[in-house]
Residue, then its C-alpha position, 0 to 999 in steps of 0.5 A: m500500500t502506497t503511503p500518501d504524500r504529506r503535502t497534499p490536501a487529500r489528507l483532509a478527508d482522513q482527519r477528524a478536527l480542524l484547528f483554526d488560527l483566527d487572525g488572517v485565517l478566519t477573519p481579516t483581523a490581521d489588518v486590524h492588528m497591523r494597524a494597531w501595532s503601527r499605531l503603537f510602534t510608529p511613534y514609539l520607535a521614532a521617539h527612540g531614534v531607531a529605524p522606523y516601524t514597517q509592515q515587514d516588522y509585523f511578519a518578521s517579529i510579531d505575526g502569530k506570537p503572543r502579544y508580549d512576545g511580539v513586543r519583545s521580539l520587535l524591541e530586540s530587533r531595534g536593540i531596545d531592552l525593557p523590563q518585562g513588567t506584569p500583565d497588570d501594568d498600565p498601558d503607559a508603563d515603559t515595560v514590555c507588558g505596558l506596551g503590549n497593553r497599549k497595543n491591546a487598547e489600540f486594537t480594541a479601538e480599531l475593531t470598534e471603529h471598523g468591525v470585522e467580517p469573516y473571509p468569504g472563502s473561509l466561511r464557506f470552508l468552515t460551513a462545509a467542514i461542520d456539515a461534513g462532521l468535522s470538529v472545529a476549534v479556534v487556537s489563537s495567540s490573541a487575547n481578543a479572540v472571543q470579541v473578534l469571533r462575536t463581532a464576526g458573527i461566528l462565535e457560536r460555531f466553535p465549541v473549543i476556543v484556546d486563546g491568549l487568555v486560556a494559554r496564560e491561565d493554563g500556563l501553555a507556551g505560545k506558538p511556535a510551541p505546539d502546546t495550544y494546538l495540542d490542548a485544543a486537540g485534547r479537548f476533543g479527545l483526539t490525538a495530534a495525528e487526527c487533527v489539521v492545523v490551519e495557519d497563516a503565520t510561519s510561527g503557527v505552521e511551525a507549531g503544527r510541525n512541532g506537534a506532529f499534526g496530521l496535516v498543516v495547512g498554510v494560508d498565504r495572506g502575506a507571509g509567502a508560500d515558500g516561508l510557510l512551507s519551509h516552516g512546516a506547512d504541508v500545503v499552502v493555499r491562497d484561500l480556504d475555499e480551494l480546499v472545500d472539495q477535499l473535505p469528506d462527503r459525510p461525517p468521518h469515522g462513523a460520527a453522527 
């Protein structure tokens, strides 16, 4: 019997759950985050007299990481060393956590002003997956996942949400560690090999590879197909509706 090539979307038909990243996969909140990070770091870096903040900084230092890790990574790229602080720091505090909390306030302002809707192709894929009997979860580094899902009108579709708040409360390491994805799989009573990780960030697909998941799907929203593949994606698509035809026709493994 021939072993199927891992780099094929046909493996979707053999899996039992889809574990979705949120920002950039289900909703274009990556754009909201990018604007919020720019609002934070453009004046901050200018005030420190270092290289200005650019969109590439988002993909190189921030995308897919827990918020405080993203702050620390960006600061390190500019040679700025700040104390960590604590999650209770005031947004005006000159600490990693203070800057992270300031970014969160900027994100909330952006989301309130502009709102967010799911990507149409992602919504079609999600609906087809649920109809096929696959379990679905959101695994996001964001502390705002529930707010975003509610604003997008799809919160009720996800019985399992492992976000930045859950990770902090349960002491789960952030991406590229696989811990949050493994936690979501465990909440369904499934192994990693039975689940698909769906990510748009290099740190996220790396988490899928590190956890030995059954399939790692990269969605190219700007990170680049080559980067996603080299960090662990088995297959890369531009839009998730490209994969609708690869879903099982009926609930898998006799599920109701």
